[in-house]
FITORZA-48079 format. One record per residue (C-alpha): x, y, z; chain; residue number from 0. Coordinates in steps of 0.1 Angstrom, whole numbers, padded with zeros to 4 digits. Layout:
BEGIN
     c1     c2     c3  chain  resi
      X      Y      Z      A   NUM
...
***
This chain:
BEGIN
     c1     c2     c3  chain  resi
   1077  -0655   0239      A     0
   1090  -0693   0241      A     1
   1074  -0719   0220      A     2
   1060  -0735   0249      A     3
   1042  -0707   0264      A     4
   1029  -0694   0234      A     5
   1012  -0729   0227      A     6
   0998  -0729   0263      A     7
   0991  -0690   0264      A     8
   0970  -0690   0232      A     9
   0946  -0717   0245      A    10
   0943  -0697   0278      A    11
   0935  -0661   0256      A    12
   0909  -0684   0236      A    13
   0896  -0700   0269      A    14
   0889  -0661   0281      A    15
   0873  -0650   0247      A    16
   0852  -0680   0251      A    17
   0842  -0669   0286      A    18
   0851  -0702   0298      A    19
   0873  -0710   0326      A    20
   0875  -0750   0326      A    21
   0898  -0750   0353      A    22
   0876  -0737   0379      A    23
   0847  -0753   0368      A    24
   0863  -0787   0364      A    25
   0864  -0792   0406      A    26
   0896  -0817   0402      A    27
   0893  -0816   0447      A    28
   0929  -0813   0453      A    29
   0947  -0782   0464      A    30
   0949  -0755   0439      A    31
   0980  -0741   0452      A    32
   0996  -0777   0443      A    33
   1032  -0769   0436      A    34
   1034  -0788   0400      A    35
   1015  -0754   0383      A    36
   1037  -0742   0357      A    37
   1037  -0710   0338      A    38
   1014  -0728   0309      A    39
   0986  -0727   0341      A    40
   0987  -0766   0343      A    41
   0976  -0780   0372      A    42
   0981  -0815   0386      A    43
   0995  -0830   0351      A    44
   1020  -0855   0360      A    45
   1040  -0852   0332      A    46
   1033  -0816   0328      A    47
   1074  -0803   0333      A    48
   1085  -0830   0309      A    49
   1079  -0810   0277      A    50
   1084  -0837   0248      A    51
   1060  -0816   0231      A    52
   1048  -0781   0242      A    53
   1018  -0784   0220      A    54
   1010  -0823   0228      A    55
   1012  -0810   0263      A    56
   0991  -0782   0263      A    57
   0962  -0808   0241      A    58
   0960  -0834   0267      A    59
   0959  -0804   0293      A    60
   0928  -0797   0274      A    61
   0916  -0834   0274      A    62
   0919  -0839   0308      A    63
   0899  -0807   0320      A    64
   0873  -0820   0295      A    65
   0870  -0854   0309      A    66
   0871  -0841   0344      A    67
   0842  -0815   0334      A    68
   0818  -0847   0322      A    69
   0830  -0868   0353      A    70
   0820  -0902   0364      A    71
   0794  -0918   0340      A    72
   0778  -0950   0335      A    73
   0801  -0953   0302      A    74
   0833  -0959   0326      A    75
   0811  -0980   0354      A    76
   0810  -1003   0319      A    77
   0847  -0999   0315      A    78
   0855  -1007   0350      A    79
   0834  -1037   0345      A    80
   0844  -1053   0310      A    81
   0878  -1042   0310      A    82
   0879  -1056   0345      A    83
   0872  -1092   0323      A    84
   0906  -1091   0311      A    85
   0921  -1093   0343      A    86
   0902  -1118   0350      A    87
   0907  -1135   0320      A    88
   0943  -1130   0326      A    89
   0946  -1149   0356      A    90
   0919  -1176   0345      A    91
   0944  -1189   0318      A    92
   0973  -1187   0344      A    93
   0954  -1208   0369      A    94
   0936  -1232   0347      A    95
   0968  -1239   0327      A    96
   0987  -1251   0363      A    97
   0951  -1265   0377      A    98
   0948  -1293   0347      A    99
   0985  -1296   0339      A   100
   0987  -1326   0364      A   101
   0960  -1346   0350      A   102
   0968  -1338   0314      A   103
   1002  -1352   0319      A   104
   0985  -1385   0338      A   105
   0971  -1393   0306      A   106
   0999  -1381   0281      A   107
   1028  -1388   0296      A   108
   1050  -1364   0287      A   109
   1088  -1360   0286      A   110
   1089  -1323   0297      A   111
   1064  -1321   0327      A   112
   1066  -1283   0332      A   113
   1061  -1278   0293      A   114
   1029  -1260   0297      A   115
   1039  -1235   0323      A   116
   1067  -1227   0298      A   117
   1040  -1223   0269      A   118
   1016  -1200   0286      A   119
   1039  -1178   0296      A   120
   1054  -1178   0260      A   121
   1020  -1168   0248      A   122
   1016  -1139   0275      A   123
   1053  -1125   0270      A   124
   1040  -1126   0229      A   125
   1005  -1114   0235      A   126
   1018  -1088   0259      A   127
   1047  -1073   0232      A   128
   1022  -1074   0200      A   129
   0989  -1062   0216      A   130
   1015  -1033   0236      A   131
   1027  -1022   0202      A   132
   0994  -1021   0183      A   133
   0976  -1002   0209      A   134
   1000  -0981   0203      A   135
   1002  -0978   0163      A   136
   0970  -0985   0149      A   137
   0950  -0977   0184      A   138
   0935  -0997   0216      A   139
   0897  -0999   0201      A   140
   0912  -1033   0173      A   141
   0933  -1049   0204      A   142
   0908  -1045   0230      A   143
   0879  -1062   0207      A   144
   0900  -1093   0193      A   145
   0919  -1099   0221      A   146
   0898  -1116   0243      A   147
   0882  -1134   0212      A   148
   0914  -1151   0203      A   149
   0918  -1160   0238      A   150
   0883  -1177   0239      A   151
   0886  -1200   0207      A   152
   0919  -1213   0215      A   153
   0907  -1217   0256      A   154
   0876  -1239   0237      A   155
   0897  -1260   0215      A   156
   0924  -1266   0243      A   157
   0895  -1291   0261      A   158
   0898  -1311   0227      A   159
   0939  -1317   0221      A   160
   0949  -1352   0215      A   161
   0985  -1350   0227      A   162
   1007  -1330   0253      A   163
   1022  -1309   0223      A   164
   0993  -1300   0209      A   165
   0979  -1287   0242      A   166
   1008  -1264   0245      A   167
   1003  -1251   0212      A   168
   0964  -1241   0218      A   169
   0976  -1232   0253      A   170
   1000  -1207   0242      A   171
   0977  -1193   0218      A   172
   0948  -1187   0244      A   173
   0976  -1171   0261      A   174
   0986  -1149   0233      A   175
   0949  -1135   0233      A   176
   0946  -1128   0270      A   177
   0985  -1119   0276      A   178
   0974  -1082   0262      A   179
   0944  -1073   0279      A   180
   0967  -1064   0313      A   181
   0980  -1037   0289      A   182
   0947  -1028   0270      A   183
   0926  -1027   0296      A   184
   0939  -1006   0319      A   185
   0949  -0980   0295      A   186
   0917  -0977   0279      A   187
   0902  -0976   0312      A   188
   0927  -0946   0327      A   189
   0927  -0926   0292      A   190
   0884  -0922   0301      A   191
   0887  -0921   0335      A   192
   0884  -0885   0353      A   193
   0911  -0875   0379      A   194
   0891  -0881   0407      A   195
   0884  -0913   0404      A   196
   0919  -0928   0391      A   197
   0925  -0946   0424      A   198
   0895  -0971   0407      A   199
   0924  -0981   0384      A   200
   0943  -1000   0416      A   201
   0908  -1011   0422      A   202
   0903  -1028   0390      A   203
   0933  -1054   0399      A   204
   0904  -1068   0423      A   205
   0892  -1084   0388      A   206
   0925  -1106   0390      A   207
   0911  -1122   0421      A   208
   0879  -1128   0405      A   209
   0897  -1149   0377      A   210
   0912  -1169   0402      A   211
   0881  -1176   0421      A   212
   0862  -1188   0389      A   213
   0894  -1211   0379      A   214
   0891  -1229   0414      A   215
   0851  -1231   0410      A   216
   0856  -1246   0379      A   217
   0886  -1274   0392      A   218
   0860  -1277   0417      A   219
   0833  -1286   0400      A   220
   0849  -1309   0370      A   221
   0889  -1321   0388      A   222
   0876  -1343   0415      A   223
   0844  -1359   0399      A   224
   0854  -1363   0362      A   225
   0896  -1375   0366      A   226
   0913  -1409   0363      A   227
   0935  -1417   0394      A   228
   0972  -1417   0401      A   229
   0989  -1448   0397      A   230
   1017  -1434   0417      A   231
   0987  -1427   0447      A   232
   0968  -1460   0441      A   233
   0985  -1490   0427      A   234
   0953  -1506   0414      A   235
   0941  -1472   0394      A   236
   0929  -1475   0359      A   237
   0950  -1466   0330      A   238
   0943  -1430   0324      A   239
   0930  -1425   0295      A   240
   0907  -1397   0272      A   241
   0875  -1418   0285      A   242
   0882  -1417   0321      A   243
   0901  -1383   0323      A   244
   0880  -1354   0313      A   245
   0873  -1335   0340      A   246
   0906  -1311   0324      A   247
   0892  -1311   0291      A   248
   0858  -1297   0309      A   249
   0875  -1271   0328      A   250
   0888  -1256   0292      A   251
   0856  -1260   0272      A   252
   0841  -1238   0307      A   253
   0868  -1213   0304      A   254
   0873  -1203   0271      A   255
   0830  -1202   0266      A   256
   0829  -1176   0295      A   257
   0858  -1159   0279      A   258
   0835  -1159   0248      A   259
   0804  -1147   0264      A   260
   0829  -1120   0277      A   261
   0848  -1109   0245      A   262
   0809  -1106   0231      A   263
   0799  -1082   0262      A   264
   0824  -1062   0258      A   265
   0822  -1057   0217      A   266
   0779  -1050   0222      A   267
   0775  -1036   0253      A   268
   0804  -1006   0255      A   269
   0809  -1004   0216      A   270
   0840  -0987   0223      A   271
   0852  -0959   0204      A   272
   0890  -0950   0201      A   273
   0900  -0935   0231      A   274
   0904  -0895   0234      A   275
   0942  -0895   0245      A   276
   0955  -0919   0211      A   277
   0936  -0896   0191      A   278
   0953  -0867   0204      A   279
   0988  -0883   0195      A   280
   0981  -0894   0162      A   281
   0972  -0858   0153      A   282
   0934  -0862   0152      A   283
   0916  -0832   0166      A   284
   0884  -0836   0158      A   285
   0878  -0873   0161      A   286
   0890  -0866   0196      A   287
   0867  -0838   0206      A   288
   0835  -0858   0187      A   289
   0841  -0884   0211      A   290
   0839  -0864   0243      A   291
   0810  -0847   0233      A   292
   0796  -0880   0223      A   293
   0800  -0893   0258      A   294
   0786  -0860   0276      A   295
   0757  -0854   0251      A   296
   0748  -0892   0259      A   297
   0748  -0890   0295      A   298
   0736  -0851   0300      A   299
   0768  -0842   0312      A   300
   0789  -0804   0306      A   301
   0818  -0804   0281      A   302
   0834  -0769   0270      A   303
   0862  -0790   0246      A   304
   0856  -0769   0208      A   305
   0877  -0782   0181      A   306
   0889  -0748   0179      A   307
   0907  -0747   0213      A   308
   0922  -0777   0204      A   309
   0941  -0762   0174      A   310
   0947  -0733   0187      A   311
   0973  -0753   0207      A   312
   0993  -0755   0177      A   313
   1006  -0788   0158      A   314
   1019  -0820   0176      A   315
   1053  -0831   0162      A   316
   1042  -0872   0164      A   317
   1048  -0874   0121      A   318
   1085  -0858   0120      A   319
   1092  -0877   0150      A   320
   1080  -0909   0130      A   321
   1114  -0920   0121      A   322
   1099  -0949   0095      A   323
   1080  -0947   0059      A   324
   1054  -0972   0072      A   325
   1036  -0972   0106      A   326
   1044  -1007   0112      A   327
   1081  -1002   0105      A   328
   1112  -1007   0131      A   329
   1112  -0966   0131      A   330
   1080  -0967   0146      A   331
   1087  -0992   0176      A   332
   1117  -0971   0175      A   333
   1098  -0938   0185      A   334
   1078  -0952   0210      A   335
   1110  -0965   0229      A   336
   1124  -0935   0225      A   337
   1093  -0916   0240      A   338
   1097  -0935   0273      A   339
   1131  -0922   0274      A   340
   1121  -0885   0266      A   341
   1136  -0869   0293      A   342
   1160  -0879   0325      A   343
   1128  -0885   0347      A   344
   1108  -0906   0325      A   345
   1138  -0925   0314      A   346
   1146  -0934   0351      A   347
   1110  -0942   0358      A   348
   1104  -0963   0328      A   349
   1137  -0981   0342      A   350
   1126  -0986   0376      A   351
   1089  -0998   0367      A   352
   1106  -1021   0338      A   353
   1127  -1031   0366      A   354
   1097  -1039   0391      A   355
   1082  -1063   0368      A   356
   1108  -1082   0366      A   357
   1117  -1085   0402      A   358
   1078  -1097   0411      A   359
   1080  -1118   0377      A   360
   1106  -1139   0389      A   361
   1098  -1138   0431      A   362
   1065  -1149   0429      A   363
   1057  -1176   0406      A   364
   1093  -1190   0424      A   365
   1084  -1188   0459      A   366
   1057  -1210   0445      A   367
   1075  -1235   0429      A   368
   1100  -1244   0458      A   369
   1077  -1238   0488      A   370
   1059  -1272   0490      A   371
   1092  -1288   0488      A   372
   1106  -1272   0510      A   373
   1081  -1273   0537      A   374
   1076  -1309   0529      A   375
   1118  -1310   0542      A   376
   1112  -1295   0570      A   377
   1082  -1318   0584      A   378
   1053  -1295   0575      A   379
   1028  -1326   0573      A   380
   0996  -1316   0562      A   381
   0984  -1351   0553      A   382
   0963  -1362   0524      A   383
   0933  -1336   0519      A   384
   0902  -1349   0501      A   385
   0891  -1330   0468      A   386
   0865  -1313   0489      A   387
   0892  -1298   0510      A   388
   0916  -1292   0483      A   389
   0892  -1271   0462      A   390
   0876  -1256   0493      A   391
   0907  -1243   0504      A   392
   0923  -1234   0469      A   393
   0888  -1214   0466      A   394
   0894  -1193   0502      A   395
   0933  -1188   0492      A   396
   0917  -1173   0461      A   397
   0885  -1152   0475      A   398
   0911  -1136   0497      A   399
   0936  -1124   0466      A   400
   0906  -1100   0457      A   401
   0905  -1081   0487      A   402
   0943  -1070   0486      A   403
   0937  -1043   0456      A   404
   0904  -1026   0476      A   405
   0924  -1021   0503      A   406
   0949  -1010   0479      A   407
   0925  -0989   0463      A   408
   0915  -0967   0493      A   409
   0961  -0965   0504      A   410
   0970  -0950   0475      A   411
   0945  -0920   0483      A   412
   0955  -0918   0517      A   413
   0990  -0898   0525      A   414
   1010  -0929   0515      A   415
   1003  -0923   0476      A   416
   1007  -0949   0452      A   417
   1042  -0953   0460      A   418
   1044  -0961   0497      A   419
   1015  -0981   0492      A   420
   1036  -1004   0470      A   421
   1065  -1003   0498      A   422
   1042  -1012   0524      A   423
   1026  -1041   0505      A   424
   1063  -1052   0497      A   425
   1075  -1049   0531      A   426
   1045  -1067   0544      A   427
   1045  -1095   0520      A   428
   1083  -1105   0526      A   429
   1074  -1102   0564      A   430
   1046  -1132   0558      A   431
   1072  -1150   0532      A   432
   1096  -1152   0562      A   433
   1071  -1165   0587      A   434
   1053  -1190   0562      A   435
   1088  -1209   0561      A   436
   1073  -1219   0602      A   437
   1044  -1234   0590      A   438
   1038  -1272   0602      A   439
   1000  -1277   0600      A   440
   0976  -1277   0576      A   441
   0954  -1249   0590      A   442
   0981  -1225   0595      A   443
   0992  -1237   0558      A   444
   0955  -1222   0546      A   445
   0957  -1192   0570      A   446
   0989  -1182   0555      A   447
   0984  -1188   0523      A   448
   0957  -1164   0523      A   449
   0973  -1140   0541      A   450
   1002  -1138   0517      A   451
   0977  -1138   0486      A   452
   0960  -1108   0503      A   453
   0991  -1088   0512      A   454
   1010  -1094   0476      A   455
   0981  -1080   0461      A   456
   0982  -1047   0473      A   457
   1017  -1044   0460      A   458
   1010  -1057   0426      A   459
   0975  -1041   0423      A   460
   0991  -1007   0428      A   461
   1018  -1018   0404      A   462
   0995  -1022   0379      A   463
   0976  -0992   0383      A   464
   1007  -0972   0385      A   465
   1025  -0984   0355      A   466
   0997  -0969   0328      A   467
   0994  -0936   0350      A   468
   1033  -0924   0348      A   469
   1041  -0934   0310      A   470
   1036  -0909   0282      A   471
   1001  -0919   0269      A   472
   1013  -0917   0228      A   473
   1039  -0948   0242      A   474
   1019  -0964   0269      A   475
   1009  -0994   0253      A   476
   1047  -1001   0245      A   477
   1059  -0992   0279      A   478
   1033  -1012   0296      A   479
   1037  -1043   0270      A   480
   1074  -1042   0280      A   481
   1067  -1043   0316      A   482
   1047  -1070   0315      A   483
   1068  -1090   0287      A   484
   1096  -1089   0315      A   485
   1074  -1101   0340      A   486
   1065  -1134   0313      A   487
   1099  -1139   0306      A   488
   1108  -1146   0343      A   489
   1076  -1166   0346      A   490
   1094  -1190   0323      A   491
   1124  -1184   0341      A   492
   1110  -1199   0369      A   493
   1093  -1229   0351      A   494
   1135  -1239   0341      A   495
   1147  -1236   0371      A   496
   1122  -1259   0391      A   497
   1129  -1285   0360      A   498
   1165  -1281   0373      A   499
   1171  -1269   0407      A   500
   1169  -1286   0443      A   501
   1142  -1280   0457      A   502
   1141  -1288   0494      A   503
   1167  -1262   0499      A   504
   1160  -1230   0520      A   505
   1178  -1209   0500      A   506
   1154  -1197   0469      A   507
   1128  -1186   0498      A   508
   1150  -1163   0513      A   509
   1162  -1150   0478      A   510
   1124  -1147   0469      A   511
   1120  -1126   0505      A   512
   1150  -1105   0494      A   513
   1133  -1094   0461      A   514
   1105  -1079   0475      A   515
   1129  -1055   0500      A   516
   1143  -1050   0467      A   517
   1112  -1038   0451      A   518
   1102  -1016   0483      A   519
   1133  -0998   0477      A   520
   1128  -0996   0436      A   521
   1090  -0984   0444      A   522
   1110  -0953   0468      A   523
   1127  -0944   0439      A   524
   1103  -0941   0419      A   525
   1102  -0901   0408      A   526
   1064  -0895   0401      A   527
   1040  -0896   0427      A   528
   1004  -0899   0408      A   529
   0984  -0893   0436      A   530
   0961  -0859   0434      A   531
   0976  -0853   0396      A   532
   0962  -0867   0361      A   533
   0977  -0887   0338      A   534
   0987  -0876   0301      A   535
***
């Protein structure tokens, strides 16, 4: 008998000795004749045929069975809401930076007006990489509890900045804390989520739109009422100083305080235990079983998983695979990178995911940078809207973005699955991007902005969920962090392009639309379809 069959076979024998038939009891909700069932008896596990470590596969299968057996509890509801804060904070910090940049520039007269954009994306980039690697090296719990606290402290301090350069520094540091949340929140939620509810990972992206909406409300409340006037618009306006331009500072104070409350709630309400799948990858079977049994006991749910069942599978090869003596050494990082290319299919999947994040990271911000000037050069006349109208329209656009992931969460459980939901979202977004170039009135502008934001978030929300679903658990933080890191690199590039390029030409608009076609094609090529299967 092969090592693979022996490891899985022993576990199956033990289950039969104990009179347990976990797979038949958990009610996964998918076809029992699914063609992904292997000789080990694995059913519906996405990476079950990618035998990097057969013992780890066997243990992950048992953990998936246990999570499905426990089912969806109030603990997962808490995670959905409080992890959703991470999505909201990421979009909140990005948009707050763009909202306040204009007013702060009037006060500080910077030589590089796009400096804050670069600062926030640099912070997000470093945060995604740092917290992603940290999540795979020392666990999800530490980064989950600390990252939002760091973000909140520096967001509050940013409001007291005495200069443009100091503001950029604090914005960068705040973004560093926020930047890891898209890595952590999806991983933590997924690793506690029953397979029948994995569609909720896509739905959780709706919190991104909530963050945008909150940013719009803060701007609506403070910017019109506590800001100086632009002398280029009103030549008789008084000089812009700190005393007559407190609005953008109030926005930072309010945003940072809200994030601080969110971070306290995450620590006190959830009291997160380390995720079972991370513990399995670290060889801590006893802690994994203890965590799952604790949840089952707390919420009065069954859980058949025992330490003996886990130990009967054998010992995983994580220690042997570690190339460095220290967990913080380059050898550990190399191990996680190699794990993302452990097999040909996993390697192709990893590369295509990173490419998708790179493309969307360039297309969307570049489109937003070039479109206003392009429309003005083509005769679009929106007039000079009042502050009320400006922020009302901003709120409508952000509100529409909430519902894209809601629709995507439903679509990804239909025959379209995750892959074709992304294809559909990218193609429809591309179509409306082209149509947007014909906008000529203020009403058309608001309507198309809402539609584009809705359609874009169908693609974006599904990609957010798909990425951690198909990555190996032991390397999920690293793979997810690098993916989002590429997205941030492109955000930096878009700010540089906006500074040096001609923004009146139509070429960038068509390039962005072409990028969405490419995104749809890449999604079509993804080798894994998570619908009806369980993540590792």
